[in-house]
N, C-alpha and C positions, 0 to 999 in steps of 0.2 A: 788194196785188193790183191788177192793171191796171184792174179795174172801178172801184175807188175813185178812181184817178187820172184816169180818163176822165170821171167824172161831171161835174166842173166844166167840162171841155172841151166835152162834149156840150151841157150847159146853155147855154154861151156861144155855140156854133156853131148847133146845131139849134133849141133853144128860142127863140133870138132872131130866127128867121126871121119876117119881117113878113107874116103870112098875108093881112091885109087888102090890103096893097099888091100882093102877088102876085096875089090874086084880081082886083084892079082892072086890073093889067097884062094878065091873061089874059082879061079881060072875062067873068069868072064862073069857077065851079069845077065840077068833076065830083062826082057823088054819092060821099060817103065819102072824098073826096080829102084827104089829110093834107099837112102842110107840105112834106115832101121831095118828094112827088108834084107839088105845085104848082111847086116850084122846078125840078124836072126838065122839066116842060112849058114853063116860062119860058125855061130854057136852050135848049130845042129851038126855040122860036119866034124866039129871038135868034141862032141859029146858033152857039152856044157849043160848040166842038168837044170840049173835055175833059169834056163832060157826063157820060158814063158813068163815067169815073174818079172824078169828084167825088161823084156820087150814090151810087156804091158805097161810098165812104168814109163819107158821111153815114149811110147805112143801117147800116154796120158799127158806127159810133159809137153809133147809136141801139140797135142790138142789144146792145151791151155794157151800155148803160145799162138796158135793159129787163131783162136777166138779173140785173143787180146790184140794181135797185130791188125786184124781187120775190124776191130771194135764191133764185133757182131754180138747180137743177143739172140740169135736164132737157135735152131734145134741142136747144133753142135755145142753151143755154149751151155744149153740146158743139160745136155748129156754129160758134159764134163763137170758141171756144177753138181749134178746128182751124184756122180761117182766120187767126187771129193767131199760130198755132204756139206757144201758151202752154206746152205740155209740153216744147218743144225749146229755148226761149230764155229768158233772164232777163227778168223783167217790165220792168226799166228799159230794156232794149233795145227791147222792144215799144212802150213808151210813147214813147221817143225817135223811133221810126219813125212812129208815129201823129202826133206833133207835126210832124215834117218833112213828112208828107203834107198835113196841114192847112195848114201854111205855104205849100206849093206851090199848093194849091187857092186860098187867099186871094190870093196874089200873082197868079195867073192870072186870077182873077175881077176883081181890081182893074185889071190891065192891059187886059182886054177891055172892061169896062163903064165905066171912068172914064178919059175922054180925058186925054192928057198936055197940060197947059196951056202947056208950053214950046214946043210945036210950032207 
């Protein structure tokens, strides 16, 4: 199932966000602000234009993880399932697409935030 395949990916991408560094960069946090929310504000302050695309992907990955961790089949699972089109496509295709989206996100973040030393 796609949930089991995305757990390590979500752990690597979402759980490894450096909350303390984001809070430092943002000069504080908002009440009840989670990691992805902090990253969203950080992207906004830095003018990172693919912000919405990347935050949507991270929240989708987190949603997959949340439904898998709790073994829920409720409304949240149905919402994630619809968004990923799990009933219409093979799980391997869905996972490949998620990997491609994560790769694009990481490539874009790298290009935007890490200057090219050859220039």
